[in-house]
N, C-alpha and C positions, 0 to 999 in steps of 0.2 A: 492528549485527551485524558481527562480524569474519569475513571469508571468506578462506580460503586456496584458491588455484587451481593445480592441478598436473595438466595434461592431457598426454597423449602427442600427437604430431603427428597431424593429419588428413591422411594420406598423399595426395599429389597436389594438395593445395590450401593447407594451412596448417601452418606449423611449430608446435612446442609453444608457443613464446612468442607467436606470432600468435594462436593459439587462446585461450591464457590471457588475453591482453590484450583480446580481443573480449568474453569473459565478464566481465572486470573493468570494462570500460566501462559495461556495463548495471548491474552491481552498485553501482558508485559513483553512477550516475544515480539509483538507487533509494535512495540515502542510506546505503549500507553501506561499510565499509572493505574493501579488497580487496588481496591480495598475490599476485603471480604467481611460481611456481617452475617453470621449465622442467624437464621430465623426459623420459626415453626408456627403453626396455627393452633396448637393445643394438642396435637398428636405426638407421634414419635419424633424425638429430637427437640422437644420443648425445653427439657432440662439443659441441654447443651447451649441452646440459644439464650436462655435467661442467665446462664453462667457468665455471659459477657456483660451483664449489668454491673456497673461499678459498685464494689462493696459486697457483692454476692459471695457467700461462703458455702462450700459443699460439705455435707456430713454423710458418712457411710453408716448404713444400718442393715441389720439382718432382717430378712423377711422371707416370704415364700412365693413361689411362682404359682400359676393357675392350677397345677397339679399337687400343690402343697409340698413341693420340693424346696429345700433351703436355697436361698439365693441372697446375694448382697446387692443392695441398691443404694442410690444416693438421693438425698433431698437437699434443697438449697434453703439457706436463710438469707433473706433479702435485707437491704439496708434499714427498712422499717421494722425489722425483727419478725416479719411474717415469714411463713415457710411455703416453699413450692414443691409439690410432689408430682412426678410424671407417672401416670397410671401404667404406661407401657413398660416402665422400668421394673415393675413387680409382676404385672399380669399381662405383659405384652404377648402378642401372637408369635413373635419371633422367638420367645422363650420355650415354645412348645414345638417339638419335632412334628413335621407334617403328618406322620402316621398316627400321632397321639392327639391330634386336634379334634376336639369334640366339646362344644359348649355345654352339652348336657352334663359333662363331668368336670368342668372347670369352675373355679371359684375366684371371687375378687377379694378373698380374705387378706391377701398380701398388701393390698392398698390400705386397708384398715390398720394393719400392723405398722406401716410406714407413717400413717397419720398419728398413731400413738407415740411413735418415736419423736416426731416433730413436737408433739405436746410436751413430752418429757424434757425436750430441749428448751422449752420455754415459750413456744409459739402459742399465741392466742388467736391468730388468724392463719388459716391454711388455704392455699390455692391448689386445686387439684386439676391437672390437665387431663382431658379425656381424649381418647383416640388410640388406635393401634392395639386394642386389647383382644384377648382370646376368649373373653367371658361373655355370658348372657344370663347372669343370675340376678339382674335388677339391683345389684349392689348389696344383696342380702349378706353375702360373705363378709364384705367390708364392714357392714353395720354390726355383724356379730363380733368381729375383732375389736370394734370400738365399744362394745358393751350391750348392744341391743339383744333382746331375747326373742327367739322365734318359737312358735308353738303350732302343732298340727291340729287336726280336727278333734283328736282325742285329748287335747290340752296337754299333750306331752311335749316337752321342750326338744327342739331339734338341736342337738349338741354338736354334731359334726358340721364343719364349715359348709355352708349352703352352696349348691351348684345349680345349674340350669334345671336339672332333674328335680330339684326340691321346690321349684316355684309352685307347682300344683299342690304340694303338701301343705303350704303355709295356710294357717287359719287366722292367727293373730300375731301382732308384733308389738313388743314392749320397748319403747324408747327411753324409759326412765333412767336407765343406767348409762346412757351416753354421756360423754364429757359435757360439762356445762360451760357456758360463757366462751364457747369457741365459735368464731366466725368462719364460715366456709365459702369459698369462691370456686366457681367452676369455669374452666377455659374450654371452649369448644368452637368448631368452625362452622356449625350449621345447626338448625333446629330440627331435631329428629323426633317424631312422635314415639311414645312409649310402645304403642301397638299399631297394628294395621299394615297395609301394603307397603308403606314407606317407613315402617317402624323397625325397631332393633332386630327382632327375630326374622321377619319376613324379607327384609331387604339386605341385612348385613350378616346374619349368622352363617350363611352358606360359605362365605369367604373365611369363616372361622372353623370350618370343618363339618358343619351340620348337613346331613342329607335331607331329603324331602320329609321323611318321617320325623326326624329330629326337629326340623323347622316347625312342623305342625304342633308337636309337643311343646316347644318353646313358646310359640304364639299363644297357645291355650294357657300356659303357665303365666305369661306376661299379662294377659287379660285378667286372670284371676288375681294376681298380685296388684295390679293397677287399682282395683276397687279397694283393696285393703290399705294400700298406701294413701290413696286419696281420702279415705275415711279417717285415717289416723292423722293426716296433716292438713286437710282442707285445701290442698294444692291440686289443681287440675293437671293431669298429664296427657291431655288430649293432643296437644301440639308440640310438647317438649318432653324431655325425660329419657329419650331412647339412646342417647350417646353412650358409648362404651358398654353396650349390652344392657342398658338400663341402670348402670352405676349412677348416671346423672339423676335419674328419677329417685333412686334410693337416698342419695345425699340431699336432694332438694326436699324430700319429704321429712327426713330426719332433722335437718339443720336449717331449713328455709334458705338454702344456699343461693348466692347471687350468681347468675350466669353472665359471662362476658366473652366477647370475641377474643380468642387467644392471640391472634396476630395484632389486634389493636392494643392489647395490654403490653405486648412485647415491644412494639414500636414506640409506645409512649415511654416505657421505662428505659429503653436504650437511647432515647432522644434521637430517633431515626431522622426526623425532619431536619435536625441540625446537621447530621452527617451528609444530607443531600446537598446542603449549601455549597456552591462552587463546583458541583459535579456536572459533567457534560452528558453522561449516559448512565443509565441504571440497567443492570441485568437482574431478572428474577427467573424462577423456574420451579418445576414440579414434575412428578412422574407422568401425569396425564392432564392436559389442559382442554377444557371444554366449557360449556355454559355454567357448570357447577363451580368453576374457578371464580366466577363473578358473584358467588353467594357466600362471602365470608372467608374464602380461602386465603392463604398467605400471599399468593401472587397479587390478588386484588388489593390487599392491604398495602403492599409495597407500591402498587400503581397509584393508589389514592394519596399516599404519604409523600410520593416523589414529585407530584405535579409542581411546576410545569416541565420538569426534566423528562425527556423521553425514556420510556421503559420497554426493553425487549424481553419477551417471554420465551424461554427455552423449555421444551418438554419432551418426554419420551414418546408421547403420542399427542397429536393435536386434532381436535374436532371442533366444529362450530367456529372456524377461524374468523369468519366475517364478524361474528358477534364479539369476539375478543378484540378485533381491531376497532369495531364501533365503540367498544367500551373505553378505548383510549390507548391500548398497547401499540407501540410503534411497529412491532412485528411479533409474530407468533411462529416459532420455528420448531418443527419436528426434528429432533437430533438424529433420529433413525431413518429418516427419509433417504432413499437411494443407497442404503448400506446393505452389506451382505446379509441376506435373510437367514443364512445358515448359522451365523454367529449369534450367541446368546446376548440379547440386549441388557440382561440383568447381571451379566458378569461385570464386576466393578472396574476391571481394566478396560474392557470394551466400552462401557458406559462413560468412563472418564475420557477416553480418547475421542469418542463421538461428541461429547460436550465441548472439548477443546476445538475440534474442527468446526462445529456449528457456531461456536462463539466467534471464531476467526471470520467465517463467512458473513455473520451478522454484523460484525464490526466494519468489515470492508464495505458491505452494502450500505450501512449507516453513513459512513464517511463519504460515499459517492452521492448519496441521495438526500441526506438530511442536514449535513453540517454546512 
């Protein structure tokens, strides 16, 4: 049997490729052919996935992390000479130690620096993947790095890289010094409002280290900045703009950026549908599978692109299983079900082993019941 494996990363423990290779090891052991295709939906791991596009070239660049500490990141030049930047490579949550995580103190300045490096390299079109960031500064830091000027209520320029704490200070923003003739695209896996109960601060800042008081301050700041960005750009941020702590909204307002599904763009560029031809079974996966999986996540993109080939979904946790099966997955498997509860499921060795075992069980079940 020929098996194609295209899983998202299992955040916190395994990259897309590592997860795929774990599944492939057990498939090969059972006598099957297995091919691994790294994928991502616009969050962490997007750069690695797009690096598999024929003709993609990686470039190292100096930038800064969310706390303005020097780091080195990589951006890609794609065959059409456009550039791809993964936000998480510069301002990712994993770059900040848990005890230092606080979106009030973090800045997206490093993403702007990476965009500048891509422009210096000759890019006139830049695609920025959103997701996995530590920040909630509405992209103000990134815009500063690109040349935007921020002013407070006293018309004094805010010179230090803007953080979440600076949102409420902003009075006006000047886009005139931003790079001209640059097309910006944004990759994301869902539409997140800029503000509100489902917005950047209220729904996502807690996982970035914000306590209840910080969440309130961030939401007040986001509401304040929303009006300023909308007035400057004429773009409504009612239903969009909240991805990556509002970095999406900042780039939308400054560049009129085009939004696109991360997984759709990747599958198109890697000619995924062609790879599925002649395959008997597809494995996909992610850290947690539930109804949200069906709303633009990588696994849903793989399911759609693989039809009519059966697709089995492996995940660290599975909820809404019936909805997943109704959507078309041949199976949805919790790799941690029945395992030792004392063992850390985020330990890479344990996660890899459980993926292998779950894949073996799923393959055997598939062979008995579907082939």
